[in-house]
N, C-alpha and C positions, 0 to 999 in steps of 0.2 A: 316243427318244437325244438327246443334247445336240445342238444344231446347231455344226459345227466352227467356231471363230474364225477370220474369215480373217487369212490372214497378210500383213505388210506389209513391202512392200520398197522401196528407190529406184527411180525411174525412172519414176515414173507421172504421166508428159506427157500420157496420156488423161485425166486427172481435173483436170489443172492446166497447160492446154494456153498459149501464148505466154509460156513462163516459160525463163529459162536454167537449165540442170539440173545441178546440182552433187552429185545425190544418188546417180551413177553413176558409176563409176570404169573408164571407158574408157579407150583409149590416146588421149589429147589430139591425137596426131599424126594420128588419124583413119583411116577403113578405107585400106588400102594399095592403091593403086591395079589391082594384079594381081587383087586380091580383086574390087572393083567389076566388073571385065572380067569374070572368070569368071562371077558370078552371073547379068552380063548374057546372056552366049553360051550359059549354062545353060537357058535358057528354051527352046531348039531341041532339048534333050533330055527335058523335062518330061513328052512323053506316054510315057516308060520308066520302068520302075520303075526304082528306086538300086541300087547293086551292094548285095545282101543282106550280102556279108561286108566290103564296105568294101575292098577290096585296094589299089588305088591310094593310098586315102586313108592306111593301116596302112604301107605302104612308105613313103610322106612323114614321117609319124611316126616312124617306125623310124629312117631317116637323121637327121632333127632331134635325135631322143632317144639314138641309139645305142644303141638296143636291139632284139632280136630283134622280127620283125613279129608273131611268135605270142603274143608277150606283151600284146598290144596289143588293148582292147576300144574300140569307138567307140559315142557315145551322143550321144542328142539334149539337148546341155548336159552340165554335171556334174551337175546335179541328179537328171537321168535315174539316172545312174549311182550318187549315193549312195542311192536309193531301191532299186534294183537290188542292191547290195552286199547291204542291209539284208534284202530279202526272201528272198535266198540264204541270208543265214546264220541269220535270223529269231533275232536275240538276246534273251535274256529280260532280261538289264541290261544296261546300257551305260553308257559315261561321257563327257561332253562337257566341254569347257571353257566358263565362262561370262565374260563374253560370248563367243558365236560364232556362225556363220552357223545362223540357223533352221531351215533346211531340213534340219540333219542329226537335230533334234528331231524334226521333223514326219516326218521318213522312218521314224525309230525309233517313231514313234506308230501307224504301218499297221501292225505289227504287236504293238503292245501291250508293248514292250519299257518298263521301268523304267528310267528317265534318273536318273543320279547327276550332280552338277556337282563339276568342280574349279574354284573361284572364285578369279579371277584379280583380285589387289588392286592399287587405286591406288597404293596406298604400295610396291609393287614395279614400278612405270609398267607394269603390265598383263601383266608378263613371268611365264613359265612357271618356276616354281622346282623344285629336286629333289624337294620333297615330293610332286609329281604321283604318282613311282613308287610311293608308300604306298596310293595310293587303287585303283592296279591289284592285282585280286585274280584269285583263281580263279573268283569268281562271275562276273568281267568276262568278258562274252564279246566285245565289242566297243566300241569306243574313236573317236572322232572327232579329229583333231587338225589344226589350219589353221596353214600355215607358209608366209608372213607371216599372222599372225591378220586375220581380218574381223570386227569393223569396226577394230578397235586399230592395224592396222599394224605391231604389234610381231612380231620375230622369236624362233626359237627355237635355241639353237644347235645344229649339227649334233651335237655330244657327247651333247648332252642327249637330241636326238631318237632315237640310236642305243643309249642307253641304256633308253628308250620301248621301243622295238623290240623289244630282249633280254628287258625283263621282260614285255611281250605274249606273246613266243613261251613264256615259261617257264608263262604262266598260261594258255596258249591261247584267246589272244584276239586277236580279228580286229582290227588297228590300219588306220584308213581315213586317208590321210594327203592333206589338201587342199593341194596345189600351185597353185593357181590363178592366184595374184597372184606367185608366184615368179619370174616371169622381168622383173619390173618393179625387181626388187632391184639393187642396184650389181653386185654380185658374186655372182649367183644359185647359182652352181656351189659356193659355199661353204655352200650350204645344201642343196641338191639331196639325194635319197636313191635315187635310181633304180639306185644301184651295190650296193646291199642287199640286191634283192630276190631274189638266189639264196640268199641268207644267212639270209633273214627271208621266210619261204613264207606267213607271215601278214599279209602287210602289202599292202594295195593304194594305190596313188598315183594320184590324180586330177587332171586339170588341163583346162585348157578355151581355146578359142580366143575367147572371148567378150569378155574383156576387154583382152587384151595386144594384139589383131587388130581390137580395136574393132567386132566384128560380133555383138551380144546377139540380134540379130533373127534371124539364122541359126540359133543354136541347135546349137553342135556341142563336143562335149568326148570326151574319152578316159580308161582308164584303164589303169594298168600292172600286172602281177600274173605274179609268176613261177609261182605255184600253180597247174598244171594243172586240178586237181580243183576250187578254190575258182574259177578262172577259167570254169570249163565252167556252174558254177552260177551263176555271174554272168549268163553270155551266156543261159542260159536265163528268165533274168527280164527279160531285153529284149524288146521287140516287134519282128518283123521288119519289114526295111526303116524301121527306126526313125530312119535318118540320109538325109536328101534328095539328090535328083541335085544340087540346088542346094547345100547343106552340104557334100558331098562335094568337089565341083570348089572350094569356096570354101578350104575346107582345105590342098588341094594347093596350090593358088595361094597361098596364104598364107605356108605353107612352104617354097615354094621361094625360094632366096635371099635368105632374110629376115636375116641377121644384120646386114647394113648398117641396117635398119629398127629392128631391137631395139637395137642400139648408141644409136642417135639418138634413141631413145625412153628410154632410160636418163640420158643427157645432159641432155636436155630436162627431165627429171624432176628430176633433180638439182638444177638450176641455179632452175628454178620453183621448188619445194619450199623449197629454202633461203631465199629472200627474204620470201616466204609465212609460213613458220612465225617469222622472225625479226621481223616485223612484227606477226606474232597475239600474240607474246607480250610484245611492247613494249605492246600493249595490256592486258596481264593475264590473257589467255588461258591456260590450262592445257594444253600440246600434250603427248602422250602417244604411244610408238612412232612411229607413221607414217613406216615405213620403206619404203613401195610408194609408191603412185601417187596417196594419199589421205593426208586429212590427219584425225585423231582429237584431239578437245579438249574442254574443258569450258567453258562458257560461260554466261550469263544465260537463266534459264528463259523459255520464250517465245519463244526464238531463232527456231525454224522457221515459227513464224504470222507472225512479223515480216517475215522472209526474203519469204514467198511474197506479202505483202502489197507486196512492193518487186519483185516479179517474179524472187524467186531463189528455186530450190527445192533447200535442204540435206536430208541424212538426220539426223532426229531419232533418235539411237539408245536412247530412254528403253526402246522396248517390247524390247530386247535383253535376254535373261536376266542378271542381273547388273549391267546398269546404271539407274541412275535417271536423273528429269529433270536436264535440263543439259549431257548428253553430245552431241554432234554429229561427224558425219562429213562432210569435203566432198572433193570429187575437185578434182585439179588437171587444170586445161583450158587453153584458148589463152592467152597473156600478155596480151592485152586482157581476158578475162574474168576471168582471176584478179585483176588490176588493179581491175574493178569490184567485185568482191568484197570484196578487203582496203578497199578506200576506203569501202565501205557497212559494215565491220563499224566504222571508226575514226569515222564519224559518227552511231556509236548514243550 
């Protein structure tokens, strides 16, 4: 059996110590103080098993998402939930956009699914077009759709997403809708789709605390699903006690009175990203999408290696399906760090 190729992601500070990490798109405002405090205080409870049903956490998510608690599943990050959905459905054929988050395809590989790509085109600014509907057929058992997309940061209008939902329902296709970066958008309500879960029981929405609350090390995500049968099948694929005491407490703390934190985040991202993109375009760099808290651009080959030499870790996107050498993604960080990165680009 051939050895599985190691998956490459951003955030590898362990192999690259002493760098400023622009490769991970966590909230530049940092971990909310309430989350830090909850993690510290949870140390007194780690001698106990975590709540296997995540009741308090699901109640907090229910209030935040304005959805019934029973429709919520919690996981050890969004990635675990992607794998659980795949194992619950066991698709033979799946549709994935390219480029997109590599863990979709990796999860599909665990059940031997045949992956078909809807290839996003640079000429279309890497935006999904209506012809995607033609690739959803009765043979398509599952589809992954990320909105806003990772790594491009491009959004898909809700009207088209609803048409995709409808097409998936007609074809009996399970649609996994990844909304992990949706709360970074200036108007997330224009794209959120949880209101359609009752109408489309074939849809599973996955979100995470990872980036928006700057807590990737805690590992916490959740899925929203209105289909009782499908939800139970997904739950059966999850390990018991998969969400630690610390993660559950951190999630509850993050969602408590979080609206002001989220609004500050959006205002900060809007301001910093505007001048970063403006200056990057003056340098001749082609920026596409980038509607979330990261910037996707095309530049010179070898930029990743050059950045690393100068103590900067950026995301080389050449290993994404559908992209070639010269595509990169950078996170919006603090004002000082953003200035440092742009100044570095200007000196090249």
